[in-house]
N, C-alpha and C positions, 0 to 999 in steps of 0.2 A: 845347626840352624843359625842364621845370621841374626846378630843382636840388632834390634831396631835402632835407627838413628833418631835422636831427639830433635824435632823440628819446632822452632819458635817462630810463630807465623800469624799473619793477619791477611784476610783476602784482599790484597792489593796487587797491582801488576808485578811488583818485586817479589811478593809472596808467591804468586802463581808460577813464577819461573821455577821455583824449587819444588813445589808439589808436582808440577809437570815433569821435571827431571827425575824425581824419585819414582813417579809412576812409570815413566818411559824406561828407566833402568831396572825396574823390578825390585827396588830396595825397600824393605819394610821400614816404617817410621812411626814414631809416637808423636802425636800432635799436641803441642802446647800453644794455646791461643794467647797472643799478646795484644790486648785491646788497646790500640794506640789512641783511640778516642777518649779513653779513661786514664791515660798516662801510665799504663803498665810497662811501657818501654823504659821508664825511669826507675823501675824497681832495682834495688842494689844487686840482687841475685842475677837479674838479667844483664845488668851492666858488666858483670864479671865475664859474661860470654860475648856481649856486643857493646863495647865501650863507647861506641858512637850513638848509643840509644836509638838504633834503628833495627827493625826486623826486615828480612828474615835472618835467622842464625841457626846453626846446627851444632850439636855435640854428637860426635861419632864415637861410641864406646870402643869400636874396633879401628882405631886410627893407625897411623904409621907405626910399624914395629909392635902392633898390638896394643898400644897405649891410647887412651882416649885423647881426642883433640876437639877443640871448639873452633868454629870458623864463622866469621861474620862477613858481610858484604855479599850480595847475591852473585856477582860475577865470580868472586873468589870461590864461593860455594859450588857454582857450576863447574869450574875448573877442577876443583878437588874431587867432586863426584865422578867427573868424566875420567880423571886419572885413576881413581880407585877402581872403577869398573872396566876401564878400557873401551868405553862406549861413547859414541857421539862426539868424538874429538878429531876425527879424521884418521886415516891410516898411514899417512906419510908426514914428514916434517913440513912439506909444502902445504899440505891440507891443514895441518895444525896452525900454521902461520895465518892462513886464510880465516880459520875459525876465530883466532885471537883478534885479528884486525876488526872483524865485525862485532865481536863481543865488546871490545873497547869502544867501538863506534856507538854501541847502545849505551854503555855505561857513562861515557863522557859526553855524548851528544843527545841521542833520542830521549833517553830517560829524563835527564834534567830539563830539556826544552819542552817535551810534551807535558811533563809534570808542572812546569810553570804555566803552560797554556791552560791546563785544567784549572790551576789555581786562579788565574786572573779572569778567565772566562766564566767559570762556574761558582767559585767560592768567594772571591774578593767582593763581588757586587752584593752579596748577601750579608756581609759583615755589619756590625754595629759600631760605628757608622759605616755605611756602604763605601766600598773602594772600587768604583767603576772607572777604570783607568784605560782609556782608548789606546794610548801609546803602548802600555804593557801588553794589552790584548793583541795588538797588531804585531808587536815585536816577537812574541813567542808563537803566535799563530803562523806567522810568515816563516820563521826559522824551522818550525816543525814541518811545514809544507815543503821547504827546501830539502830537509832530510828525507822526507818520503819520496821526493823525486830522485834523490840519490839511490834510495832503496829500490825504487821501481826500475831504474836503469840497470842495477846489478841483477835484479831478478829477470830482466829481459835476456840475460846472457846465461843464466843458471837456473836450475829447477828450484834450488834452495839458496839461502843467503850466501853461504861460503863455497858453494859449488853444486855438484849434482848429488849431494849426500846431505841428509838431515843431521843437524848438529846442535850443540848447546848454544850456538849463535842464534839459531831459529827460536830456541826455547827462551832466550833472553829478549829478543825483539818482538816476538808475536804478542805477548801480553800487553805491551804498550801500543803496538800498532792496531790491535783489535779494538781499541778505544778511539779510533780515528774520528768518529762522529762527534764525541764529546770535546775533541780538540778543534772542532769546526773545520775539518778537512774534507776533501772530496776524492773519490776513487775514479771519477769519470775520465780523468787523464792519466790514470795509473793502472792500466789493465794487468800488468805483471804483478804488482802488489796485491791486487784483488785476487788473482789466481792463487797466489801463495797463501794469502790469508785463509781462503777456503780449503786449500790443501792441508794446511797444518790443523785447522779447526776440525777436520774430519778424523783426525787421529784419536782413537779411544783414550789413550793416556792423557792427551791434552784436554779432552772433555772431562775426564775424571779429576785431573789436577785443578782445572779451572773451577770445578764445582765444590772443592773442599771449603767447608764453612761458609758457603755463599749466603746463608741466611743471616750471617753476622755482619754483612756488608751494609753499613748504615749510610745515611745521607748527611755528609758533612756540610752541605749547603744550608741546612736548617738547624743543625745541632750547635747552639751557641757555645756550650761548655766544651764540646769537642774542638771547636774552632780555636778557643783560647789555648788549649793544650797543643794542638797540631801546628798552629801558626804563630805561637809565641805572643799572643795578645796579652796585655796586662789586664787583670781583673779589677 
């Protein structure tokens, strides 16, 4: 029997990447909730696993050579799990390069830009005092839109992001792209992205992974204490 992987998680797009991957790969996992709105990501024991005080993170008791290993950063976790199982990473070096390109595109582009769009559109205007900044809203809304046009073009040539096969690149991008409405985007001019969003959303493992601890997902737009912790405000 495979020893469960310890997953340190909160229901955010980065967290969903890993629950989706674990469900898709059929790997058992033990869930450890890290309530980022209460500052649990700063717990000394968690920092030993994730020194950047961000979740998700994992501890695999059955790591390389049978020794336990901890992994932080969602992209690194996806790569580790794909190598461990031999799944969703492509079957050739050319396919693996394609997967890695789009995984890095998400990690370095879509995630940060869409995250900032969420922040300045949804959260910043509700702070005390309010930070309603038109320039910041436009900056990140527009860059997120540009990235989605890049994605739509790629998906016009391929069924999935890295080619005609489902991969960890799709698992990384879909959680962020599924929140396009909150980023004030449109799919009217992105038919390929819409097709792909629906295609991935129909996968049972995606539905199960997305639903993990969904009742814990709070409203950071109204929780003042969580805002102070999440956004570094001085109390």
